[in-house]
C-alpha positions as CSV (number, residue, x, y, z in Angstrom):
1,M,138.4,74.1,88.7
2,D,134.9,75.6,88.8
3,W,135.4,78.1,91.6
4,S,131.7,78.8,91.8
5,L,131.3,75.3,93.4
6,A,134.4,75.6,95.7
7,S,134.2,75.6,99.4
8,E,135.5,78.5,101.5
9,E,138.4,76.3,102.6
10,Q,139.3,75.5,98.9
11,L,139.2,79.2,98.1
12,I,141.4,80.1,100.9
13,A,143.9,77.4,100.0
14,A,143.9,78.6,96.4
15,L,144.5,82.2,97.5
16,A,147.5,81.0,99.6
17,Q,149.0,79.4,96.5
18,C,148.5,82.7,94.6
19,E,150.3,84.6,97.3
20,A,153.2,82.1,97.2
21,Q,153.4,82.3,93.4
22,L,153.4,86.2,93.5
23,A,156.2,86.1,96.1
24,L,158.3,84.4,93.5
25,E,157.0,86.4,90.4
26,T,155.5,89.7,91.2
27,A,154.6,90.5,87.6
28,D,152.5,87.4,86.9
29,A,149.3,88.8,85.5
30,I,147.5,85.5,85.4
31,T,148.1,84.9,89.1
32,W,147.1,88.4,90.0
33,Q,143.9,87.9,88.1
34,Q,143.2,84.7,89.9
35,R,144.0,86.2,93.3
36,S,141.6,89.1,92.6
37,Y,138.9,86.7,91.6
38,L,139.4,84.6,94.7
39,L,139.2,87.6,97.0
40,G,135.9,88.6,95.3
41,R,134.6,85.0,95.8
42,L,135.5,85.3,99.5
43,G,133.6,88.5,99.8
44,R,136.7,90.5,100.5
45,Y,135.7,93.1,97.9
46,E,137.9,96.1,98.9
47,E,141.0,93.8,98.8
48,A,139.7,92.4,95.5
49,V,139.4,96.0,94.1
50,A,143.0,96.8,95.0
51,S,144.2,93.4,93.6
52,Y,142.4,94.0,90.3
53,Q,144.0,97.5,90.0
54,K,147.4,95.7,90.2
55,T,146.2,93.2,87.6
56,L,145.1,95.9,85.2
57,A,148.6,97.5,85.5
58,L,149.8,94.3,83.8
59,A,146.8,93.4,81.6
60,A,145.0,96.6,80.7
61,E,143.6,95.2,77.5
62,N,141.8,92.3,79.1
63,P,138.0,92.8,79.1
64,T,137.4,90.0,81.5
65,V,139.6,91.7,84.1
66,W,137.8,95.0,83.6
67,S,134.4,93.3,84.0
68,N,135.4,91.4,87.1
69,Y,137.0,94.6,88.5
70,A,133.7,96.4,87.9
71,T,131.8,93.7,89.7
72,A,134.1,94.0,92.7
73,L,133.7,97.8,92.7
74,A,129.9,97.4,92.7
75,A,130.0,94.9,95.5
76,A,132.2,97.2,97.5
77,G,129.7,100.0,97.0
78,W,131.6,102.1,94.4
79,T,128.8,102.0,91.8
80,A,129.7,105.0,89.7
81,E,133.3,103.7,89.4
82,A,131.8,100.3,88.5
83,V,129.9,101.8,85.5
84,N,133.1,103.3,84.3
85,A,134.9,100.0,84.5
86,Y,132.1,98.2,82.7
87,N,132.4,100.9,80.0
88,Q,136.1,100.1,79.6
89,A,135.3,96.4,79.4
90,L,132.7,97.0,76.6
91,E,135.2,99.2,74.7
92,L,137.4,96.1,74.5
93,E,134.6,93.6,74.0
94,P,131.3,95.2,72.9
95,H,129.6,92.0,72.0
96,H,129.4,90.5,75.5
97,P,125.8,90.3,76.7
98,K,126.7,89.6,80.4
99,I,128.7,92.7,80.7
100,W,125.9,94.8,79.2
101,M,123.5,93.1,81.7
102,R,125.8,93.7,84.7
103,R,126.3,97.3,83.7
104,G,122.5,97.7,83.5
105,R,122.1,96.3,87.0
106,V,124.6,98.8,88.4
107,L,122.8,101.7,86.6
108,H,119.6,100.4,88.1
109,R,121.1,100.6,91.6
110,L,122.0,104.2,90.8
111,Q,118.3,104.7,89.9
112,K,119.3,105.6,86.4
113,Y,116.5,103.4,85.0
114,S,116.5,104.8,81.4
115,D,120.2,104.2,81.1
116,A,119.8,100.7,82.6
117,I,117.1,99.9,80.0
118,E,119.5,101.0,77.2
119,S,122.1,98.6,78.6
120,Y,119.6,95.8,78.9
121,D,118.5,96.3,75.3
122,Q,122.1,96.0,74.2
123,A,122.3,92.7,76.1
124,L,119.0,91.5,74.5
125,A,120.2,92.4,71.0
126,L,123.0,89.9,71.6
127,A,121.1,87.3,73.7
128,P,117.3,87.8,73.1
129,K,116.3,84.7,75.0
130,E,117.8,85.7,78.3
131,G,114.9,85.7,80.7
132,Q,116.8,87.3,83.5
133,V,117.6,90.4,81.3
134,W,114.0,90.7,80.3
135,Y,113.1,90.6,84.0
136,C,115.6,93.3,84.8
137,K,114.3,95.5,82.0
138,G,110.8,95.0,83.1
139,L,111.7,96.1,86.7
140,A,113.4,99.2,85.4
141,A,110.4,100.1,83.3
142,Y,108.2,99.6,86.3
143,Y,110.2,102.1,88.3
144,L,109.9,104.5,85.4
145,N,106.1,104.0,85.6
146,D,106.2,102.8,82.0
147,L,103.7,100.0,82.8
148,P,103.0,98.7,79.3
149,E,106.7,98.3,78.7
150,A,107.2,96.7,82.1
151,I,104.3,94.2,81.5
152,A,105.6,93.3,78.1
153,A,109.1,92.7,79.3
154,L,108.1,90.7,82.3
155,Q,105.8,88.5,80.2
156,T,108.6,87.9,77.8
157,A,110.9,87.0,80.8
158,L,108.3,84.3,81.8
159,T,108.1,83.0,78.2
160,H,111.8,82.2,78.4
161,Q,111.9,81.3,82.1
162,P,108.4,80.1,83.1
163,H,109.5,79.4,86.7
164,H,111.1,82.8,87.4
165,R,109.4,83.7,90.7
166,E,110.6,87.3,90.9
167,A,109.3,88.0,87.4
168,Q,105.9,86.4,88.2
169,I,105.5,88.6,91.3
170,A,106.7,91.7,89.5
171,L,104.2,91.1,86.7
172,G,101.4,90.9,89.3
173,Y,102.5,94.2,90.8
174,A,102.8,95.8,87.4
175,F,99.2,94.7,86.6
176,T,98.1,96.0,89.9
177,K,99.7,99.4,89.4
178,A,98.2,99.6,85.9
179,G,94.7,99.0,87.4
180,R,94.4,95.6,85.7
181,D,93.1,93.8,88.8
182,S,91.7,90.8,87.1
183,D,95.0,90.2,85.3
184,A,96.9,90.6,88.5
185,L,94.7,88.1,90.4
186,Q,95.1,85.7,87.5
187,C,98.8,86.2,87.6
188,F,98.8,85.3,91.3
189,A,96.3,82.4,91.1
190,E,98.8,79.6,90.3
191,P,101.5,80.7,92.8
192,L,98.8,80.9,95.5
193,A,97.5,77.5,94.6
194,Q,101.1,76.1,94.8
195,G,101.5,77.7,98.2
196,W,104.5,79.9,97.5
197,T,106.0,81.1,100.7
198,D,106.4,84.8,99.7
199,A,104.7,87.5,101.8
200,R,104.6,89.9,98.8
201,L,102.3,87.5,97.0
202,Y,99.7,87.4,99.7
203,T,100.0,91.1,100.5
204,C,99.3,92.2,96.9
205,S,96.6,89.6,96.5
206,A,94.9,91.0,99.7
207,Y,95.1,94.5,98.4
208,L,93.4,93.5,95.2
209,L,90.7,91.6,97.0
210,R,90.0,94.5,99.3
211,R,89.8,96.8,96.4
212,Q,87.1,94.5,94.9
213,G,85.2,94.7,98.2
214,K,86.2,91.2,99.3
215,S,87.7,92.2,102.7
216,A,87.0,88.9,104.4
217,E,89.0,87.0,101.7
218,A,91.7,89.7,101.8
219,L,92.1,89.2,105.6
220,Q,92.8,85.5,105.1
221,Q,95.6,86.4,102.7
222,L,97.0,88.9,105.2
223,Y,97.1,86.3,108.0
224,Q,99.5,84.3,105.7
225,A,101.5,87.4,104.9
226,V,102.0,88.2,108.6
227,R,103.0,84.6,109.3
228,L,105.7,84.8,106.5
229,D,107.0,88.3,107.3
230,P,106.0,89.3,110.8
231,E,108.3,92.3,111.0
232,N,107.0,94.0,107.9
233,A,105.2,97.2,109.0
234,Q,103.4,97.6,105.8
235,I,101.7,94.2,106.1
236,W,100.4,95.0,109.6
237,F,99.2,98.4,108.2
238,Q,97.3,96.6,105.4
239,K,95.8,94.2,108.0
240,G,94.6,97.2,110.0
241,L,93.0,98.7,107.0
242,T,91.3,95.5,106.1
243,L,90.0,94.9,109.6
244,A,88.7,98.5,109.7
245,S,86.8,97.9,106.4
246,L,85.1,95.0,108.2
247,S,84.2,97.3,111.1
248,R,86.5,95.3,113.4
249,Y,88.0,98.5,114.9
250,E,89.5,97.1,118.1
251,E,91.5,94.5,116.1
252,A,92.3,97.2,113.5
253,Q,93.7,99.4,116.2
254,L,95.9,96.5,117.5
255,A,97.2,95.8,114.0
256,I,98.1,99.4,113.4
257,A,99.8,99.5,116.7
258,E,102.0,96.6,115.5
259,S,102.7,98.5,112.3
260,L,103.8,101.6,114.3
261,K,106.0,99.5,116.5
262,R,108.0,98.7,113.4
263,Q,107.7,102.0,111.6
264,A,106.8,104.8,114.0
265,Y,107.6,107.6,111.5
266,S,104.6,106.9,109.3
267,A,102.0,109.6,108.8
268,N,99.6,107.1,107.2
269,G,100.0,104.8,110.2
270,W,99.1,107.5,112.7
271,L,96.2,108.7,110.5
272,M,94.8,105.2,110.5
273,M,95.4,104.8,114.2
274,G,93.4,108.1,114.7
275,L,90.6,106.8,112.5
276,A,90.3,103.5,114.4
277,L,90.4,105.3,117.8
278,R,87.7,107.7,116.7
279,Q,85.5,104.7,115.8
280,L,86.1,103.3,119.3
281,T,85.1,106.7,120.7
282,A,88.5,107.2,122.2
283,Y,88.5,110.8,121.0
284,D,91.3,112.3,123.1
285,D,93.6,109.4,122.0
286,A,92.5,109.9,118.4
287,V,93.3,113.6,118.5
288,E,96.8,112.7,119.8
289,A,97.3,110.2,117.0
290,F,96.3,112.8,114.4
291,N,98.7,115.2,116.0
292,K,101.5,112.7,115.5
293,A,100.5,112.3,111.8
294,L,100.6,116.1,111.4
295,S,104.1,116.2,113.0
296,I,105.3,114.0,110.1
297,T,103.1,115.5,107.3
298,P,102.0,119.0,108.3
299,N,98.8,120.5,106.9
300,H,97.2,117.2,106.2
301,P,93.5,118.0,105.7
302,L,92.2,114.5,106.6
303,A,93.9,114.8,110.1
304,F,92.4,118.3,110.7
305,F,88.9,117.2,109.6
306,H,88.8,114.2,111.9
307,Q,90.3,116.2,114.7
308,A,87.4,118.6,114.2
309,C,84.9,115.7,114.5
310,C,86.6,114.5,117.7
311,Y,86.5,117.9,119.3
312,A,82.9,118.2,118.3
313,A,82.2,114.9,120.1
314,L,84.2,116.1,123.1
315,D,81.9,119.2,123.2
316,R,84.8,121.6,122.4
317,P,83.2,123.6,119.5
318,D,85.8,126.3,119.3
319,W,88.6,123.7,118.7
320,A,86.3,121.8,116.3
321,I,85.6,124.9,114.2
322,E,89.3,125.9,114.1
323,H,90.4,122.4,112.9
324,L,87.5,122.3,110.4
325,R,88.6,125.7,109.1
326,R,92.1,124.3,108.5
327,A,90.8,121.2,106.7
328,I,88.5,123.2,104.4
329,A,91.2,125.8,103.7
330,L,93.6,123.0,102.6
331,D,91.0,121.2,100.4
332,S,87.6,122.9,100.2
333,A,86.4,120.7,97.3
334,K,86.6,117.6,99.4
335,Y,85.9,118.8,102.9
336,Y,83.2,121.5,102.4
337,P,80.6,118.9,101.3
338,R,81.6,116.5,104.1
339,V,80.6,119.1,106.7
340,F,76.9,118.5,105.8
341,K,77.3,114.7,105.9
342,E,79.2,114.3,109.1
343,P,76.8,113.7,112.1
344,A,79.4,114.8,114.6
345,L,79.6,118.3,113.1
346,Q,75.8,119.0,113.1
347,A,75.8,120.1,116.7
348,L,78.3,122.9,116.1
349,P,76.9,126.4,116.6
350,S,75.8,127.7,113.2
351,K,76.8,131.2,114.1
352,A,80.4,130.1,114.6
353,L,80.4,127.7,111.7
354,Q,78.9,130.0,109.1
355,P,82.0,132.2,108.5
356,V,84.1,129.0,107.8
357,L,81.6,127.8,105.2
358,E,81.2,131.2,103.6
359,A,85.0,131.5,103.2
360,A,85.0,128.2,101.3
361,S,82.0,128.9,99.1
């Protein structure tokens, strides 16, 4: 029977038959193997691991048992042990591409991306047309920031599996990270036209459009992304950024608030909240938002600089100059020139401001 198509009731019934058989013959390796597999299919991974260990005591030279044991270990969270079990399976059967692929995926989970790629390459040497393996290799290369390798692998994955949605989205992200915006938008064009219901697609497309100065178009994409994944803090954050770029600061502040409801420990979220509140002339609230950003990422020059501007607007020059001093001390190349371009700072007393500027010059 093809157990991959079996119902839970059928799996439980088959497991009961295995238990009955083992009550009669405790050293039946085939029945132990089937019992272990059924426990894994039922999601009872810790029991499956123990059952496979008993199986291996009777069939230590069976590569399939070692491979399935490794899969159960990985599912139970014992990833390092799973790699060792896959190694044992491959010593017995080194020409099995699926074992190499599964080993690579566990190494990927361990964030050992270079080792994972080596394992995927072994699988591809045996099965060069396996689109899923090319996809996995591309993803590992992406996390290693080897973008040319990632793009090449993901394109090959799509050559063999043209309808592989994860590979399509990953390729778009790789193009985006590589700064190849036109290629990324072209990669997303057909999925968008087909109306894929994947928030990542709309979020990345919006990011690209905003980077091209097309914030109004980006906002339309983000409405779709929020609809598809309303609890995603990053999407709300992107929506806030986009609304701010359109000078729609009240809406931007509301979107950032939604982001912070879902991810309060976000320095960027509080920085953006502060920037929006400053534009709305809610200076005291802006200062508080910047303080929250600084509690997460201390010594952030952007927060200190905008706090200085807020304090200047609140006619608190001593506080403004102190926060400006901190910003310039942290990044003088960026914030020293901005002093002369920021209208809010022009009213600061030159006598108090001069030592700060001299220290940075």
